[in-house]
SESELO-599131 format. One record per residue (C-alpha): residue in one letter; y, x, z. Coordinates in Angstrom, 2 decimals, padded with zeros to 5 digits. Layout:
BEGIN
  rest        Y        X        Z
     A        Y        X        Z
...
***
This chain:
BEGIN
  rest        Y        X        Z
     X   000.00   000.00   000.00
     X   003.40   001.38  -001.00
     X   006.72  -000.17   000.07
     X   009.98   000.98  -001.56
     X   013.56  -000.08  -000.92
     X   016.63   001.53  -002.48
     X   020.36   000.91  -002.51
     X   022.61   002.59  -005.06
     X   026.34   003.00  -005.67
     X   027.62   001.77  -002.29
     X   025.44  -001.40  -002.26
     X   026.26  -002.46  -005.84
     X   022.54  -002.54  -006.69
     X   019.44  -002.92  -004.58
     X   015.69  -003.04  -005.25
     X   012.64  -003.73  -003.10
     X   008.99  -003.55  -004.15
     X   005.52  -003.62  -002.64
     X   002.55  -002.08  -004.47
     X  -001.10  -002.64  -003.56
     X  -003.37  -000.40  -005.66
     X  -006.59   000.87  -004.04
     X  -007.95   004.14  -005.50
     X  -011.61   005.03  -006.01
     X  -012.99   008.45  -006.89
     X  -016.09   010.59  -006.72
     X  -016.34   014.31  -005.94
     X  -018.72   015.99  -008.43
     X  -019.90   019.50  -007.41
     X  -019.72   022.12  -010.19
     X  -020.24   025.37  -008.25
     X  -019.83   026.53  -004.67
     X  -016.42   025.21  -003.46
     X  -015.48   023.94  -006.98
     X  -015.56   020.23  -007.82
     X  -014.38   017.68  -010.39
     X  -012.64   014.66  -008.84
     X  -012.07   011.76  -011.26
     X  -010.12   008.88  -009.66
     X  -008.89   005.48  -010.85
     X  -006.71   002.82  -009.25
     X  -005.58  -000.67  -010.17
     X  -003.38  -003.14  -008.38
     X  -000.43  -005.48  -008.19
     X   003.29  -004.90  -007.70
     X   005.82  -007.51  -006.52
     X   009.50  -007.13  -005.78
     X   013.07  -008.02  -006.58
     X   016.17  -006.33  -007.93
     X   019.78  -007.37  -007.49
     X   023.09  -006.02  -008.75
     X   026.66  -007.14  -008.22
     X   027.61  -009.41  -011.11
     X   024.03  -009.76  -012.41
     X   022.24  -011.80  -009.73
     X   018.69  -011.28  -008.50
     X   015.60  -010.71  -010.65
     X   012.00  -011.16  -009.49
     X   009.36  -008.59  -010.43
     X   005.60  -009.11  -010.66
     X   003.14  -006.89  -012.45
     X  -000.11  -004.99  -012.88
     X  -000.42  -001.23  -012.32
     X  -003.29   001.12  -013.24
     X  -003.63   004.88  -012.98
     X  -006.22   007.62  -013.42
     X  -006.44   011.33  -012.81
     X  -009.07   014.00  -013.42
     X  -008.70   016.77  -010.87
     X  -010.27   020.18  -010.46
     X  -010.72   020.87  -006.74
     X  -011.18   024.32  -005.19
     X  -012.16   024.63  -001.53
     X  -009.94   026.90   000.61
     X  -012.14   027.26   003.66
     X  -013.83   024.60   005.75
     X  -011.07   021.95   005.81
     X  -008.49   022.76   003.10
     X  -008.51   022.42  -000.68
     X  -006.32   022.89  -003.75
     X  -006.39   020.27  -006.51
     X  -004.88   020.22  -010.00
     X  -005.29   018.22  -013.20
     X  -003.92   015.64  -015.65
     X  -002.87   012.14  -014.61
     X  -001.76   008.97  -016.34
     X  -000.45   005.53  -015.42
     X   000.26   002.15  -017.00
     X   002.44  -000.69  -015.72
     X   002.87  -004.17  -017.18
     X   005.57  -006.20  -015.42
     X   007.36  -009.51  -015.76
     X   011.02  -009.40  -014.69
     X   012.75  -012.81  -014.57
     X   011.25  -014.14  -017.80
     X   010.99  -010.89  -019.77
     X   008.14  -008.42  -019.88
     X   008.11  -004.66  -019.65
     X   005.35  -002.10  -020.18
     X   005.42   001.55  -019.18
     X   002.99   004.40  -019.81
     X   003.27   007.72  -018.02
     X   001.38   011.00  -018.32
     X   001.70   014.18  -016.32
     X  -000.04   016.67  -014.12
     X  -000.82   016.84  -010.44
     X  -001.02   019.86  -008.12
     X  -001.73   019.49  -004.43
     X  -003.02   021.01  -001.23
     X  -005.14   018.76   000.96
     X  -006.99   018.54   004.26
     X  -010.55   017.24   004.49
     X  -011.45   015.92   007.93
***
């Protein structure tokens, strides 16, 4: 669950959204301390946007993402991950529709408990 709220230009515009998109993945061993970690997520986003002079718009939509990470263990509890990622969003904003596709890369350091 992701909640976002932003105000811009001295309260002239404001947006609030809530995203629920569970992620599922599986760690595939390749060699000692090296793994592939494909992950996918899908979910819903709802929110609203308002701007002075433009009124308030409601937002509802579908979000999906995937990434394919290479994971290298850094000792017993730490790891480094890197790989390509992509996302897709289809939203309805006050009668109109919008679609967005994104692609990029991810690099991270994590802790395994």
